N, C-alpha and C positions, 0 to 999 in steps of 0.2 A: 524685513523678512516676512514672507507670507505664512499664513496658517499658524500664527502664534498661539500658544496655549496660555490663556490669560487667567492666572490665579490671584490677581491683585485684589479683586472684590467681587461680590455678587451683584454689584451695580452695573457690571459690564454686559449683562444679558441683553438680548434683542428680542422683540416680540415674535412669538411663534406664529405660524400661518393662521391658526385658529384665532389667536388674539388680534391679528391684523384684520381678519374678516369681521370680528366683533366691533372693532373700531370703525371700520369702513361703513358699517350698516347701523351705527348707533343713532338713536333718536336724540336730538339735541334741542336746546333752548338757551336762554340767557341766564346763567347761574347767578349773576349778581342780583337779578330780580327773583331768584329762587325758582326759575322756570325751566331748568334743564331736567327732564325726567330721568335721564340716566344717572346724573349726579345724585338726584334725590333718592333714587333706588339704591345706589351704592351706599349712601350715608345711612339710610334706614337699615340696610342689610348688616353693615358693620356694627352699628349701634346694637342691633339685636344679638349679634354674635357674642358681644361682651356684656349683655344684660343691662345696657344703659339706655337712656331715653333718646339720645340724639348723637349725631356725629357731624363733622365738618370736613369736607375735602379740601386739602391744601396742596400747593405745588411741591413741597419738599418736607422731609422729615425734620430738618432744622426749624423750618417755620412752624410746623405742627408742635414741636416741643416748646418753642418760645411763646406761641399763643397760649398753650396750656400753663406755662409758668406764670405768665401775666394774669391769667385767670385766678391763680392761687396765691400769689405773693405781691402785695402792694409795693410801689416804689419805695426804696429805702429799707425794706425789710429783707429777711434772710431766707435763703434756700440752703438745705443741707443735701449733699450728695457725695459720692466718692471721688477721689482725686483723679481717677481715669475716666470719669463719666463723660459721655459724648457731649452733654449740655455745657460742660465747662472746658472741654478739650478741643472739640472740633466744630464749635459753632461761633468762633471768632468773637467771643465776649458779648454775644448778643443779649444775654440776660441782663447785663449791666447797661449796654448801649441802648437797647430798646425798652427794657422794662424797668431800668433803674434798680435792679435786684442785686442785693449783696449775697455772695455765695461763700459758703465755708464747707470744707471737705474733710471726710475721714480718710485715713491712709488707704491707698489703692490695694484692694484685696479681691478684685473681680467679683465673682458671684458668692464668695465666702464672707458674707456680711454678718457681723455680730450686732444684733439689735440692741444689746446693752450698751455698746460703744456709742451707737447713734443716740440712744436715749440720754446718755451722759453729756452730749454736746448741745442739747436743746437749751436755748436761752428764752426765758419768759419775758414779758413786758417788764421793764424796769427803768431805773434812772440812767438815761443815756445809753443803755444797752440796745443793740440791734436785735429785735425780737425774731425768733424763728417762726416761720409761717407754713413751711412745707418741706417735705422730704421727697427726693427723687431717686429712683433706682432704674437700672437698665437691664432689660430682659429680652434676648440673651445679652451677655456682656461682651462688647466688642474687644476692648483691650484686655479683657480677662479671658481671651481665647475661646469665645463662644460659650462661656460657662452659663449654666442654668441656675438661677437662684431657686432653692427649694421652696416648695409651697409653704412648708412650716415656717421658714424664715420670713416669708412675705406676710404670713398671718401674724407673726410676732411684731413685725414692723407696723402692721395696721393697728395692733394694740398699743404700741408706743405712740403712734400718731394720735389715736383716739384719746389716750390718757392726757396728752399735752394739748389737745385741741388743734392739731395740725392737719393739713391736707397731705395726701400721698399721691405722687405722680409716677407713672410708669412710662419710661422711654421704651416702648415696645416695638422698636424697629424690626426686630427679629423674634417677636413673641410667638410667631407661627412655628419657628424652630423649637422653642421651648415646649410648645403644645405637642408637637410630634415626638420630641425626645422623651418627655415625661408623661405624656397622655393626660395632662391636666386639661380639663375642658376650658375653652376660652372664657366661658361665662364665669367660671370659678376665678380666673384671674381678674375678670372685670369687676366682680363684686368687692375686690380688695382695694380698688383705687378710685380716687375722686376724678382723676383724668388719666387718659392714656393717649399716647401717640402710637399709631401703627403704620408701618410702611408697606407699600405695594411694589416698590421699585428695587428691592433687594432680592431676597430669595424667591419671591413670588413672580419675578420676571416682568412686571409691568414697566413701561418706559418712564413713567412719571407718577408721583403722587403718594401722599400719606394722609391720614385722617386723625383729627382730634376727636376723642370720645369722652362724653360726660353727660351731665344733666341737661335738660332742655334749656334751663336758665343760663347755664354756663355756655352752651353752644350758641345761644342768641348773642351773648356778649362776644364770643369768639369770632362771629361774623364781622363785627365792627373792627376787632383787632386785626383780623386777616386783611380787611380792606385798607386799614391804616398802614399795614406793612407792605402793601402793593400786591397782595395775593388774590385779589378779586379776579376771577376768570369768567369768561363769557360762555362760548359753546364748548364747555369743558367735558361734555358727555362723551366726546371722542376719546378722551383720556380715561374718564371714569369707566367706560366700557372695557378698557384693557384691565382695569382693576377688578371689575366684576368677573371677567373671564378668569383672571388669576385666582381669585377666591374659589371659583368653581372647579378649577382643574389643576392647580399647582400647589396646594397645601400638602396633600398626602405624599406627593412625590419628593418632598423635602427629605424623607427617609433615605432616598437614593444619594442625595448630597452628603448626608451624615455618614453613610457607608463609605463613600469615596474619600471623605476627609479622614476617616479612620485608617484607610489603606495608606494614605499619604503619611499619616503619623507613624504607622508601623514601619514604613520604608525609611524614614529619617531617624527613627529612634536609636538604631545602633550607633549613631554618631554623636549621641549625647546632646542633641539640640532641641528636644521637645520640652517646651516650658510648662505646658499644662496638659491635663487629661482632656482628650477630645470628646466632647459631648454632642456637638452639632456640626456645623459646616466650616468652622474656623480652626485653623491649625497655627498656633503661635510657636515661633522658633526662637529659643534663647541661645544666642551664639557667644555668650560670655566666655566659655571655655574652648571655643573653636578658633582655629587659626584665621578663618575668614570672618570679617565683620559683615553687617547686614548689606551694606552697599556693594561690597565685593561679591557676596553671594548673589545678589540681584543682578549684577553686571554679568557674572559668569553664566547665570541661568538664562538671561536674555540672549546672550550670544548663542545659546543652544535652542532658542525659540520658546522659552518658558518665562512668563512674566510673574514676578512676585512683589509684594509690598514691603517697603522699608518703614518700620514704625519708630525706629530709634537706632543709635549707633550699633547696638548688638541685638536688636530685636527685628525679626521679619515675620511675615504672615502669609499663609496660603489660604485661599477661600475657594470652596467648591460651589457649583451653581448650575442652573438650568442649561447654560451654554457649554458645559464640559461633558463631552461624550466619552465613551470607553477608550477610543483611540487617543484622545487628549490625555486622559488619565494615565494610560500606559506610557506615553511619552514623558510625562512628568515623573512617573515612578522610575523611569530609566535615568533621566537627566539629573535629578536632584541628588540621589545617592552617589552617582559618579562624581559630581562636583564636591560633595561633602567628604568623600573618601580620599580625594586627591591630596 
């Protein structure tokens, strides 16, 4: 069917004309040699946004996360995160497979983290115990319906990590959304974490790329890990130019995506399927009490030209993004309530 309205993810966006122009005219070099000026400029810009010394351009958010985790957790030692975290849910066991990292999780609560629960899970060095080395959080939280972890919670987690001598990592794939939603400066987030991964190819609309952010020493090690994982790129400035364009033009407009998501949430709310309060661009649908399960809803929506994600037997998701215009939104606002009401 032509002209599908795609609400599956914000990764489905395509480069805008301005972004394509920036890519076509990008100055390039060999990034493995550190000689691509556009990559170097992107890395310096992102590092400065978060108040860190350096950053590293990587092909994907999963690779950026796994590089960061390997920087913080030696093989055989432990990472703490939540049970729905991207690093243990959607990265195909990479922490164990590539980093030899043991992971332990607290119950899935999305953005509503209790720092005291996390503190109680920490294992120090001891007789045959697996010592905890780092804590990871996700901002915004994907399976938590785009929830934003409050700044006060993050500060408390930083204190927990400091008291135990642990590192703190942020999977900041959608941290731009948190920044727009809560108006917390990016540099304020940056100062709380030892490492961050930040994505350019979700809400910001670039075709490819994420960055690892950290100290100069960590990023120097990160370059070796990236190469070992097959992530060394050559004339990557063509891709980095898209990221630089996105940073310059697509952060503030995320508020439009948040507003569209809120309208979708309001449209489906009368049918008792909204699982979480909508803060950003993700709308989680809990179908536990609905006659339709997630696959049936997705199939019915697709038949009407609207694509949605299935996250579980009774869990679906809608995502607003750069590629969703007002006509697309109107179509989704018409189709989804009709299906849910049937």
